[in-house]
Every structure is written in structure tokens, then in C-alpha cells.
N, C-alpha and C positions, 0 to 999 in steps of 0.2 A: 280650507282647505289645505289642512295640516298631516292630515291621513294621509301614508304611502301612496294608499291606491288613487285617492284623489290628486294628490301631484302627479302620480304618473299619467291618469287621464287625460291632464291640464297640458302635460309637455307632449305627447300626442296629439292635442290639437292645436296647441302651438306652431308644431312640425308640419302640418296637414295645414295651417292658416298661412305658411308662411313666415310667420312671426318671430322673426332673429332675436330680438331683444327679449320679447318672452320666453322662447328655448332657452338662450342664455341664463336667463335668472332664474328660470325652471329647474332646471339642468345644478343649478347652485344651490337651490332649496334641497333638490332632492337628496344631492350628497349632505346636507347640514340636517336631514331628517334622517339619517342612519341609514336610506337608501343605497345599495352598493352599487357601484357604476354598472357592471353590465347586467345588472336588475333593472336599472335606468335606462338602458340602451335595448332591454329586450323589451322590457315593456313600453316603454313609452319612443323612444327614436325609429325602432323599426316597425310596430303599428304605425305609426303616422307617416313615415316613407312609404310603407307597402299601399294604404290607402292613397296617398297620392298617385303612384302608379297605376293601382287599378281604375282611379278617376280617369287621367291619362289613356290608357287603354280604351276605357268605353267612350271616350270624347267629352267627358264634362269637363276635364282640364287642358289647358294648352299649355304651350310651353314656358310664358312667363307663372304660371300657376306651379310648373313641375321646378324649373329654377330655385324659387322662390321659397319650395319645401325642400329644397336640396342645401340652401345656404345656411337655412334655420338649422338641419340635422347640423351642419358644421358647425354652427355657433355653437350649440348645446355640446359637442363632441371636445370642443377646442376647453372647456369647463371640466369634461370628464374625464378627458384622457389622462391627467395627472394623477387621477385617483387610480386608474388602469396600471399604472407602474410599481404600483403596493401589493397588485393582485398575485402576488407567490408565482409557483410554478406558469401560469398562465403565462406569463411574460416570456422575451426572450426565444421564440419560437425559430424567426426568421426575419430578416430587411427585406421589405419589399414595395418594388418601386411601381407605381401604377400610372393609367391615364389612356387617356381616350385619342387616337391616332388622328393623326394630321388631318388636315379637311372636313375634319368630325367634331362639331360641338355635343354632342351628346354626354350628358353627363351625371343624370339621375342613377342609372343601375351601375357604373363606375364608380360612385360616389357610396352607396351602398353596399359594394362587393369591400370596397375599404374601412369602411366603417367596422365591417365584422370583423374582417382580418383582423382589425387593431383590438378588439373586443375579444377575440381568442388567442391572444398573446402575442400578434406580430407587431414590428416596429414598420408601419406605415409610408412610405413619403409620395404624396400625390403630387401628380406634376399636371393635373387640371385635364383640361380638353386640349383638341387640335395640338397635338404633342408630336414633332418629326422624329424620327428613329435616331438621329443624334443626340437630342435632347435626353432621350429615354437611355440610351447606351452612356453619355457625360455622369448623368445621375447617379444609375448604377456602378457607375466605376468607383463613383467621389463615397458612394456610402457602402458600397462590397455587398453590394444584393445578394440574397440568393435567390428572389424571382423576381423576372420582369412582367408584369399582368396588363395585355394591352386589349381595350377597349373598340370595338365597329360596330356603330349601329346602321350604318348604309351600305351595301352591295357595292357601292362605286369608292369606298374606303377600306374595304376588305384587304384589297393588296398591302396596304400600309403594312400589315399584320406580315406577310410573307417580306417586305423589306426590313422590319424589325429582326425579325428571326436572322436574317442575313448579316445584317449590322453586328447583332449581338455576338455572331458566329466570329466575323470579320476580326472582331476587337477583342477574341478571347476569351472574352467573359465567361466567369465560371455561372453565371445568375442561369437559370432555369424561365423559359418565354414559355407563358402561358397566355390565350387569347380564350375570346367571349363576346357575346354582343347578340342582337336579335338575328343576323343572317347566318352567323357564324355556326360551324358543325364540326364534329370530330372528323371527320371526312376533309374537310378543309385543313384544320388544325394536323391531321397527319401528311396533307398534302403539302404544306410548308414549312415541316419540318418542326411545328411547335413541340415544346414538351407536354402539352396539358391544356384539357380546353374543358369548361364549364358552361353550362347552360342558365346558370340562375347564382345567386349570392351562397347562399347554404353549401352548393357543392362544391363554388369556388373555395372555399374555407376548407371542405375535405378535402380539394386537390391540392392546395397548399400544403397542409399538414402532411399529405401523401410524399408530398414531392421534398419537405425535407425531413422526412422519416421519420415524423411524430404522428401516423394515423392511428396510433392504439389512443 
């Protein structure tokens, strides 16, 4: 299993299976085989977590499997992240604080967005799930964040995104607030005064680049 394509395939499978130890070991093996960290993410992690999301949508995966896949991806990213730091001009686009809003334990979409933002040159501070506005604000102030990204999966937790926008404005943060999640729309983002909305991870990266003035 020494060929790059074989390593990426196994990394894909480890994420899909929720195998944290395997994903961590394979990420290290990928770097040792000369695979660029972005290639390991694009060719191994993203397909694996994407397939887990598809299986969730189709009812073949349940919450435990979905959480396990996300944890495996995080384990691999912990190995790949330092190598991204030497990826030249792709680093240093801005600092992002990301999390799922208070009352919501949904993690998979937020984790994928954070992973892709990191892969595209942002420094990402992932606060996890069930994050109150005060914690978003405190973290953003501490790291001098450029962007605050808040996910909500449930219609019953969307209002916390409005609360976050208000809290960020009241705190005088310079960070721009971006929102997303299954029930979230551009109309909702406009109504609560958010600075941006994205309906998928790829769109979130494009939005982030635009908001920090690096959309070229």
C-alpha cells in the first residue's frame, strides 16, 4: 500500500469508517510518501467525509457513524495541519472562528467547512458544537478574528445566529459574521444582518475569500 493513490484510497476509507487511529496513521504515511497535504485532504479526507454525508442523507448512516467519520477526519487533519503551514502564499488569508450555535449538536457540515477553510489558507479556530454567542465573541476577540462562521442545522436554533450577529456588533468586533446550515437561506442571512451566507462548504470558502478581499 505504498503507492500514493493507494494511500489516499485507504485514507478515504478510514474516514468513512470512523477509524481515528487509522486516519491519523495514514495521514502521516501520506506525508512520508511525498503527498502534498492539500492533495491528501482533497483526495482522501474530502471524499471520505462527503460519502459519509451522502450515507447520512440516504438514511444508511446514523449520528454515531457521522460523528465517528468527523472525528477521524479531525485526527487526520491534526497531522496534516502543520504541513499546510509551509504551503507558501496559501497561508495567512485570515483568522476564522467557527462553530455550531448554542442548542445544536450538528457538527459534520461545520467540520467540513473548517477543514476546507484551513486547506485554503485560513487559520481556523473550531469551537465545536453548542456554542453560545458569548463564547464566539470571546474567542473572536482573543484571536482578532476576521470572520465568525456559525452553523445551525435546526429551525429551532436559527435564532441563535441572530443573537450572534447582535452580540458581535455590540462587542464592536471587526469580524464579519457568516451563517449557514440546512434551514438557513440568503433571505434569513439578510434579515438578521449577517455579512454572508453559504449553502455548502465550497461556497463557504469562496465567500470567506471574498470577505477578506482575496477572491482572485
